[in-house]
N, C-alpha and C positions, 0 to 999 in steps of 0.2 A: 550474849549467850556464843559461845564458839560452835561453829556449825561444822558440819562433814565437808564444806565447801572449804572451810579453814583448815580442817585436818590435811586437805590435798593439796591447797593453794598457798598455805602460808608456810610458818617456820623459815621463811625466806629460802626456800629451796623447793625442790620438786623429788618425783620419785627416783630419778636417775642422778641426782645429786648436784645440780647448778644451781649455785646461791644466787639470788635476785636481788640486788642492792641499788640502792641509788634514788629509784622512782617509786613512789609509795601507791600501793595500791591498797584501797581502804574496804574493808569487809567488817560488819558490826563484830566489834570486840578483838578485832587484829589487825594487821598491816603486814604486807609483804612488798618488796621492792626489787628492782631489776638495775641491773649494772648499767652505767653509762647514760648520757644524756639523751640517747636516741629515744629512750621511753619518753622524755620530756616533750622533745620535738620530732616530727617525722618531716616536715616539710616547712619552709619558710612560712612564717606567720601562722601554722597549722599544729596545734599542741594536742597532743593526744589527751583525751580526757581522763579524770581521775575516774578509776573503776571502782564503782561502788556496787557491792553484790546484797542487795538487800534479800533476806530469806522472808518467805511469808510465814505466817502464824502456823500453818499445817508442817511446814518444813522445819521449823524450830522445834514444834513438838516431838515430830519424828526422830529427829536427832538426839533429843534430850532422851526419849524413851528408849532409843536403840543404844545408846552408849551406856545408858543405867542398867537395863535389862542385861547386857552384856556382861557390866560389872559383877552383877550378882549371879547371872547364869552360869558363868566360867567356874568358879569354885564350887558351886552347888552341884555341878553336874561331876566335878572332879571327886567330890565327898560321895555322891551317891554310886558312882563307879568302883571305888575304893570298898565300899559296903556293901553292895547288891550285886556284883558282877555274877552272872552265871556260871556255874563249874566248867571247867574244860580250860581255863586260863591259869596260869602260873602266877605266882605273885609277881615276877618281874613284868609278865605281859599285862597284867592288872595295872599296875602302878604307872606304868608306861602309857598304856590306853587312857587313864585318869589324866595324865598331865597333857597328854597331846590333844584331847577334847577340850580341856580347859583353855589351853593357847590358841585352837582354832578358833574358839568362841571370841577371843579376845582379839584375833587378826581380824574377823569378820565384821565384828560390830565396833572395832577401833575403840574398845572401852578404855585402853590406854594407850600411849604411841606406841606404834609397832616394834620398833627396837626394844623397848623395854620387854615386852612380851617375849622376844624372840631368845632375850637373856635370861628371862625367868624361867622358860622350860627345861634348859640344862641344868639350871641350879636346882629345881625342884628334884629332878631325876638323880642329881647328885646326893641330895637330902634323903630321898627314899631309898637310897643304896642299891638303885637300877644299874650304875656303870660307875667308873671312875672320873675323877675331873679332867685326868688328860684325855680320855678316850671322847668325853662328852663335849669338849672345848676343842679339840683337835680342829675340826671341821671350820673353825674361825680363821683359820690360816692355811685354808685350802688354795692352790694357786690360781682358781677363778677369783677369790677376793681380792688378789692383787692385780688382775687384769681389770676388774672393778676400779682400783684406787688408782692404776695408772691411768685410764682412759677419764677418770674424773678430774684428774689434774691437768691432763691435755685439754679437755673440754673447759676447764676453768680459765687456762691461759689463754684459749681462744676468744673468750669474753671479756677477759680483762685488757687483751690487747686492742680489741675492737675490731679483729678480723673476722668475726662474722658479720658484723654491719659492713664493713667494706665489701664482702661477697655479695650480699643481699642487694646494695644498691647497685652494684656493677650489672647483676642480672636485671634488675627492673629497670635499668635504663637502656638495654640494648634496644636497638631500633625494632619497631614495630610491636613491642611488647603491649605498649597501651592503646594499640590499633582498635580493640573493641572489648566490651566488658567480658566476654566469652573467653578471649584471648588472655585477658588479665587473670581471670581465674585459674586458667590452665597454668600459666607460668607460676603465679604465686603458689598453686598445689605443689607444682615441681619444685620451686625453690625451697618451699618450707620442708617438703619430705626430704631432699637433698640433705639441707643442713641437719635435720632430724636423725639422720642417720649416723651422725658422729657427735652432737651435742645432745642433751637434753631435751625431751620433749617440751617442757616448760620454758626453759632459756630460749627455745627456738620460737614458740608462740609469742611468747612476751616481747621479742625483738621484732619479729614481722607485724604484730598486732597494729602498731601505731602507722606502720606504713600502709599496710591494708587500709585503715580506716582513712587516712588521708587521701588515698586515691578513691575510696568509695564515695567520698564527700565533694571529689572534684569533678562528678559526673556531670558534663554540660555546664559546669561552673556553680552548680546549685549545692545547696545544703540539702541534699535528698537523703538525709539519715536513714529514712525508713525505706528506701529503694529495694527492691527485689536484688540489684547489684551488691549492696552493703551487705545484706543477709547472705547471699551466695559465696561473697568473698570471705566474710568472717567465719562463716562455718567450715569453708576450704580451709582456711588458716588453722582452725582448731583440729580438724578431721587430718589433715596433711601431718601435722605435726606427729600424731599419734601412728598413722600408717607409715612414715619414714623410719620411725624407730624400729621396726620389724626387720628391716633389711640386713643390719649388723649385729654382730654379738653386743657390739657395745652401745647400741641405738636406743634400748631399753632394759631396764632390769630382768623383765621376764625372760628374754633370750639366754642371758648367763645364768638365771636359776635352772632352764630346762638343760642346759650345758652341764652345769655343774652336778644336777641331780642325775641325767644319765651316765656321767663319768662316775659318781660316788657309789650310785646305787643299782647301776647296770652293766657297768665296766665298758661303756661303749663312748668314745673319745670324738667329739665333732670339733674339728678344725676351724679357724675362722673362715677359711677359704668355703669349707662345706657349707657351714651356716649361711654364708652370702649366695651361694648356690640355691640354697631353698629359700632363703628371705626375700631376695631381690626380686624374683617373680612374683612371689605371693604379695610383695609390697607395690609392686610397678600394678598389678592386677586391681588391688584396692583402690590405688590411687587413680587408675582410669575410670572406675566405678565413680569413685567421688565426684571426678572434675566432669565426668561426662553427665552426672545427675545434676549437680549443681550448676554447671556451666549453662544448661538448658534453661536455669531459672533466672541468669544475669539479666534479660531485658537486652535494650540498646541503647546507644547513645555515644556521646564524644567525651573521652577521658582527657582532662586538662592537667594531669599530675606529672608530666613527662620533666617538664622544666625544674619544677620544684625539686623532684629528686635527682636530676642533675646537678643542681647546685648543693645539695647535701653531698653528692658524692665528692664534690671539687672542694668542699671544705676539709675533706680529709687530707688533701694532698697525697704526695707519694707514697708507696709502702714504706712504712717506717722500720726500724731494726728490729723492733721488738715483734713486729707482725711478721717480718721475714723468719726470725729465729722460730716463732711458734709454727710457722707454715712449713718449715723445714722438719721439725721435730715431728709434727704431725703425719707429712708424708713420708719420713723414713719408717715410722711405726707402721703405718697401712702398708707400707711395700714388705716388710718382714712379716706382718700378719698374715699376707697374702701368699708369700713366698713358700711356707711350709706345705701348706695344700696344694697349691700349683703344682709344686715339684712332685708331690705324691699322685698326683692325678696324670700329669705327663710323662714323668718317668717310672712311675710304679713305687707302690709302697717299700719295696724291697731293694730300690737302687742307694748305694751308697751315701749319695747326696742327699735323697730325701729322709733318709736314716739320721744322718747328721743334723740336720735343720730340724728334725722332730727333736732329737737329744739336747741340742743346742738353743734353739730359738722358740721356746714354747711360748703361748701368747701373753701369760703372765710376765714373764720375764722382760719380752719387748716393751710391754707396757710400762714397766717400771723403770727401764734403761731411758725409754723416750721422755718419761716424765722428768728424771733425774738431768736429763739434758739440759731442760728448761732453765736449771737453778746454776748451770754453768756457761751457757752461751751469755756474752755479754753485749747489753745494750751500749752502755758507756763505759768501756774499761777503765778510764783514768779515773772515773768516780766510783769503781768497783759496783756498777749497776747492772743487775743480771735481767735476764727475760722475765723470771717469776721469784716473787718473794715468798718465803714461807707463811708470812701473815695472809698471803693471798691464798696460797696454796690449802690452809687449814680450812677453808670456807667449805670445801667438798663435803658431801653428804655422807658422813660416817655413818649415821643411821641405816643406811640401805646395806652397808657391808655388814653391821651387827644383825640386819633381819637376813639377810642371806646366810650367813653362818648359822644363825638359829634354827633356819629352815632346814640345811644341811644335817645338823646334829638330830634334830627330830627324826627326819626321815632315816638317817642311819638307824637309829633306835628301833623305828618302824620295821626294818627289814632285818636287824639283828634279833629282835624278839619274837620273829615270825608273824607279828600282827599284818604286815603288808601282804603277805602271800594270802593270808586268811580273807583280807579285806577283796583282794584282787579276785579270788575264787567267788566271793559271795557278789561281787560286782557283776562277774561275767554269768553267774547262774541268775541273778534277780533279772537284769536287764537282755539278757540273750544276746548280747555285742561279743561276739568271739573273734570276727574277723578285723583286720587292720584297718580297713575302712569303716566298719560300725564302731569302733573303739575311737578311732579319730573324730568321728562325728560325736560321740558320746562326751569325750571330753572337752572338745572344743565348745560345746553346748553349756556345759557346767562352768567352765572358764568364764564364758562370755554372760551369763547370768551374774556370776560373782563380781565380775570387773564393772559392772553397771554400777554397784552400790559400794564396794570397797575398792581399795588401791589395786592396781592391776599387779604390783608387786605382791601383794597378799594372797591376790588370786592364784597366780603362778606358782607361789610357795607351797598352796594347798593343795592345787590340783595335780601338779606334776608327779608328786610321789605315787598318788592313785593311779595314774596312767600308766607308769611303769610296773607297778604291781599289778594291774589288771591285764597287761600286755604279758607279762610273764605266767601269769595264769592260764591265758588263752594259747600260750606257747607261740606268739608272733612277736615281731622286733617291737621294742619298746618306742624307738625314734619317731616313727609317724604321730601315734597319739600324742607323746608327749610335746612335740614340735607344735602341733596343731592346737594343743591347750594352750602353750605358752604364746602363740600369735594371737588367739581369739581373746587372751588376757588384755592384748593391745587395741581390741574393737570396743572402744568405750565413747560411744557416740551419741547415746540416746539422752542423757540428764547432763547439766551442769554439774552434779557431784559426781560423776563418772571419772572425770580426768582433770587435771589442772588447766590444760588448753581449754577445754569447753568452758572452764569458769572464768576463764581470763575474757574469752569474748562474750561471754554471758553478761558478764560484769559492767560491758558499754552500754546496756540498757538498749541496744539495737536489736538483739536476738532474744525471743520468748522461749520459754520451755516448751511449748507447742511447736515452735519451728524445729528444736532439737528433737523432739520425740518423733516428728514426722519423717525428717530426713535420716535421722540416725537410726531409727526402724529399719527402713529401707535398705541402710547400708550394713548393719548389722545380719540382716537377713541374706542379703548377698552374699556377704562374708561367709556367714555359716554353712550356706549352701556349696559354694565354690571352693574354700580354703582346704576343708579334709581332703576331697579327692585330689585337689594340686599338690599336696604335702605328699600324699601317698605316691603319687606319680613320680614326683620328684625325687623321694627317697631311694624308690626303685632303681631310677636311671642312676643314681650315685651308689647303688650297692648298699643303701642302707636300711633295707626293709628285707 
C-alpha cells in the first residue's frame, strides 16, 4: 500500500524539486533513489544502509482512510455547496467556493497527486463559466514560476556535478570538527542548513544522511547505532534540512508561494534581499534551538570518522570543470538576486541604479539566465560536452510548478469574486485577531498544524491567501502574517510523515516515532512562540508592516 510517507518521500523527488537518483531507498510499495555513489558509501568500508520505512498497520489504515475519505468528501462538498449554499452569494461566488473547497480537501488529504488537483481547479472554473481560460491559466506563467524553474535547474546541476558532496566533505574534514559529539552535531546542523538554503531539503538530507550515519557509528570505534549521539545527529540532519530552507526564497516552495501570493493578491513585492533579511534571522534562531537542544543529548566520546572522511574527499580530486562552471553560474545568480534589494536599501528605491536593477534584473529573469548559462558553459569543447544536458535538466520537479500556478489561480479567483474579503472578515470576527502580531500567531499555528500531516507546499498554498485576506480585513499589513505562515509551514518536525527529510532518517531504523514526537514537539512550540514576534519585528525594521 502506498503510504503518506511515500507521497512525500518518493516520486524520485521532494517538494522543491530535487530528483533523487541512483541509490534506492525502499518503502513498502515504492522506491526512491539519490544521485551519485555517495549514498552507497559514506566512508571507506562504511555503506549507508538500505532505508526501509515499514509502516504499522495503524499508519496504513490511517493513510488508506484519509485518502479515500478525501476522494469522496471533496466532490460531495462541491455538490452540496452548489445545491444548498445560503442566500447572499452570487452564482460566480457559489461556483468558485464549491471548486475551492473541493481542491482544498484534495490538497489536505492528498487524495490525488497535488499537481493534478492544481490543474483540476482552474479547469473546473472554466467549465462552470466563472472566468475565461486565459484569466484562469495566466498565473501558471507568473514570474515567480520562472524563479522556481531556474533555481530548480541550478540545484539539479549542483547535485549532478557532485559539487554539493565536495562542499559537505570539505566542511566535515575541517580541523576540530570531530573533536566531540556536541561539536559534530553543531557543525552537521550548520552544514545541512547552509546547503538547504540553496538545494532542496530532501536532496540535502539524503546527501548528509549517510555521512552522518558513518560518523555516528564511529563513536569510540563501536557500532553504537542506538547511542544518544546517533539519535541527535540524525534528527539534526532532518530538522536542519527543513530549517535551512527558510532562509532564502529558493530554499523551499512555501517561501516563493508567500512571495507570489503577496505580489498577486496584495500588490506587495518582496525582493530576494528582503526575504533573506527576514528568513536568515528566523532560520538562525531555529537552528540555534535545534543544535542546542539536540547537542545536549549527544553524550560524550571520541569520534574516529575524520580519516575516513578525508579519504573520501581526496578521492574527488581537484575541482572539475563541471563543478567550476556550476559554482560560477550559482554565484552569479546569487549576486544578482541580492543586488537589486541591496541597491534599494543602501541607495534608496528612487535611485536610478535601483530602478534600473528592478526593471532589468527581476529574480525570475536572473534565475533563467543562470540556468541557461549551464547549457553553454563547456566542459570539453572539443567533444561539445557542456555543463548540463537537457536530459538531466528535465528531472526537476515540474509538479511543484503546476501546484504553485494552481494555487495562484484559485487565490486570484477568491479575491476577484469577493470571497477572500468575506472570509477575512469572518476570521477576524470569529478569532478576535485584529493586530499584526495576533494574526501572525493565528496563521503560523494553522500552517504548523497542517504541515505536520500534509506537504509544506500544500499547507502554504492553503494558508497564505487566508492570511492576506484576514490582514486586509483587519486593516494591517499582510506581510507579517503571510511570512509567518510560510515559515511555520517548514516547521515539520513531529512525524516521519511530516516531511521527506524526517522520513529519510526515520527509515534508518535508529529513530523511533516517539523520538520525533518528543523532540519535534519541543522545537515546534519554540518556533510557534518566537517566530511570529520576530517576523513582526523584522518586518517593522524593513518597513514592511
